[in-house]
N, C-alpha and C positions, 0 to 999 in steps of 0.2 A: 698382304693388305693392307694398304694405309686406312688410319683412322680419318685424318682429314686431305682431303685431293686438292690439287693445284687450284680449285675454284673456292676454296676455304668450305667445301661441307663435308659433314662427319659423315661417313660410312658411304659418300658418295650420293646422298640423300637431302641432308639436313644439315641447312646451315646454321653457323654456330651463333648468330644474333637471333635466330627464331628459337634456338634451344634456349638461349637466355631468356625470351620473353616466357617460353610457355613454362619453365622452370620458376620466373618471377611471377605468373599467374597461380601456379600450382602452391607456392606458398602463401600469396593472400588470400586462396578459398580454404586452405588449411588454417590461417589464423581467424579469417572469418568463423568457420565450424568451429573451431575452440571456444570462440567468445560466446558462441550463441549455445551450446551444451553446456557452457560454465554459467549460463544466465547473464549473468554481468562483469564476467570475468575476474571476480573479487575470490579470494581463497577463504576458506571457511575460518581460518585462525582471525580474519577483520570483521566476520561477521558478528551482529550483536543481537540479542532478541530485546525487542522493543515491545512492551506492554504498555497500553495507555488507556484512558476512558474518555468518551464524549459525551456529553450532554446536551441533548437536543429536546430542547424546550417545547411544551404545548403542542404536542402530537395529536392527532385523532387516535380514539380507542380503536378504531377498525384498522388503521395501520398498524398499529401495534399488534392485535391479532394476527394481520397478514406476515406479518415479520418473522413471529415466533415459530411458525413452521419451518424457517430456513437457518434458525441458530439453535442448538450450535450446526448444524447444517448435514448433506448428506455425507461428507467425508467424515463426519464425527468430531472434524476440529474447529469447524466453523464455515460460517459463509465467504468464500474468498472475494475480497477487496478485487477492484479494479480500476484503471486509470486510462483515459486515452484509449479506452477501447482494448486494452491490454489487461491480462489478468496480473495482480502484486502478490508478491510472498508475504501475504498478511491476509488475517481471518479475523470475522466478527465470531468470538468466543462465547458472549452470554450479552443478555440484554436484559434491563429489568426496568421496571415502570414504578412511577409516585403519581400521585394526582399533583396536577398542576395548581400552585397559589399565585394565582392573580388578583389578591386580594387589594384594596384602594384605601391608602392610609391617608388619613388628616391630620394636622396639628393645630391646635386651636392657639390664641394668643398668649396662652400660659406654659405652650410647650407639650401640654397633654397628647397623647396620640390616640385616634380612633380608627379601627381597620373595619371596613365593611367587605365583607365576601362578597365577589362576582362570581356569578351562575358561569362555569364553563367545566367542561367533562374531559378537558384536554389531559393528557400525560406527560412527564417528564419522564426521556427515555435516557440510560444511561447504559453505552454500548462499550463493552471491553474488546479490546483488539489486540492481537498479537501479532506483530511483525518482526520479520528476518531484515535487519537493515544492514548495509556493506560499511556505511559511515556512520558512526554514533557522535558525531560532531553536528554534522548536516539534519540528521535522523529522516532522512527523506523516506518517504512511503509513497511509492507512484509518482506523483507529483506535488505532493504537499509535504511542507514541513512540519514535522511534530514538535510543538512545544506547549507547554502550561499556559493556558490564556488565549492560544490561537485559536480561530475559527476553522471548523474542518468539515469537509462533506465525507458524510457515510455511503460508501457507494459500493454495492456488488453487484451481481449479474440479477440479482433479485429485487434490490430494494435500492432506493437512494434517498438518503434527508439531508437538506443542507442547514447551515447555521448552528452547524453544533459548535460547542466549547470544548476543548480538551481540558481535562480537571487534574488527569493524574500522570504521569510516566515513570517507567521504571526499565532499568537495563540489566541484562544479564549477559556473561559471555556466549556465543552459539555453541552447543557440541550436537555432533550427530548422534541421532536416540537410535 
């Protein structure tokens, strides 16, 4: 029995061009599957654990009470962040509150300052977030770059707060636990 007949078909049934197309499709599907299973296609050696804090000022106390039930979260490690409708490999591990100081300060002609307290029961929330990032240069967590001083949206499945400011960042090599 011939492997390729006079019409160019393998075993008399399959054209060589068709076989090459099938093999190319299988390779493409395998590559996509490999990328999906590895999430972002990066090796663990290139990952970094980024821990940062975000300050969100003047939040209603009721919002803080609502957030507390989700942090550290159902998983025990924190409430998972999300971006563009997808889960991100980052978690809100803690949140603390302090009274918001919205005092009015006036200076007289001699340079003396006088501060008047303004009635406000808002809270300043500080979120601690831990993320596994692939590139410690860009520090991307979802669609946001993390840098001290940048504004940041703290968004999870359970809550979302905008106009936060990143106050600290620390990096450490990623290791499998």
